[in-house]
C-alpha positions, 0 to 999 in steps of 0.5 A: 523870433518868429514862431510857427504853429504846426497843426490845428488846435481841436475845439475844447469839447467835453469829450476832449476835456475827458481825454486830457484828464484821463491822460493826466491821471495816467501820467500821474499814476506812472510817476508814482509807480516809478517813484515807488520802484526807485525808492524801494531799490534805493533802500535796498542799496542803502541810499535814498534818491533825491526824488524820494526826498523831494516827495517827502517834503512836497505838499499834498495837492488838493485832490490828494489831501481830500482822499479818505484815509484808509485805516489799517486792518488789525492782524494784517499789518501787525500794528498795535491799536490799529495806529498808523505811523507817520514814517512807515517804520512800524509798517516796514518792521511788521512787513519784514517779519511777515512770510506770505510765500515760500520759494522752493528751488529744487536740484537733481541728486546723483540718484536722478540719472537720465535712466531713472527719471522717466519711470518716476516723472508721470507720478511726480507730475500728477502729485504736483498737480494735486498740490496745485489744485489743493492751493499749496503750489501757486506756480511751478517752473523748470529751470532752463538749464534742466537742473531741477524745478522751482515752486512758489508755494502758498505756505508761510512755513518752510517746514510745511513746504519741506514736508509737502515736497519731500512726499512727492515721488522724487522726494521719496526716491531721494532724486531731488532736494530743495532750498527753501526761501521764506518771502514776504512783502517788499518792505522798503516800499514803506518809505513811501508812507512817510508823511510830508513835513508841514 
C-alpha cells in the first residue's frame, strides 16, 4: 500500500514545541474533567463506569507522582487529625453533611393577584437588592412560567433563609411562599480521591 503525505511538516522549533505541549496539557485536563463528570453521574445513578475503574487501577505518570500532596485543612473537610483517606470515603461523608448554600424556590399565593402585586413590587425589589448587597443572596431569578422567584442564598441554615425571605414585603403580605433546599458540595466527586492499587 502506498501512503501519500498531505501537507508539509513544520520544523520543530522551540515555539512549536511549546504549542504542542500546551495542546497536550489542555487535552489531558479535558479528559480529567470528563472523567470527573462521568464518575459523579454514575455514582448518583448507583453504578461505576469502566473509565472510573480503569482510572483507579492505572499507575500515576512521573509528572503526576511528583506533584506535591496538598494537606487537607481542618474544619473545611471535617476530618479528624487532618488525615486523608485513600478511598475518598471520609471526604465524601464530610461533604454530604456540609451545607454551603440554600436554594429558595418561591411561588405566588392566592393573595398575589395581578391587581395586588404592582403596589408591593417596588418595595420587594429594593429590599431584595439590599439582601444581595449584604451578601445574603448570591443570585436571584424569575421562574420562566411567571409563577414566582428563585434565590440562591449565601446561608447554611434553611431557618435563616426563611427568616430573611419572610421579612421581605411579599412575605409579610403573605403573597409568596418558599420551598427551602439545603445544598452542599457534589460529594460523589470524592470517588476520584481513590488512590490506585499498587
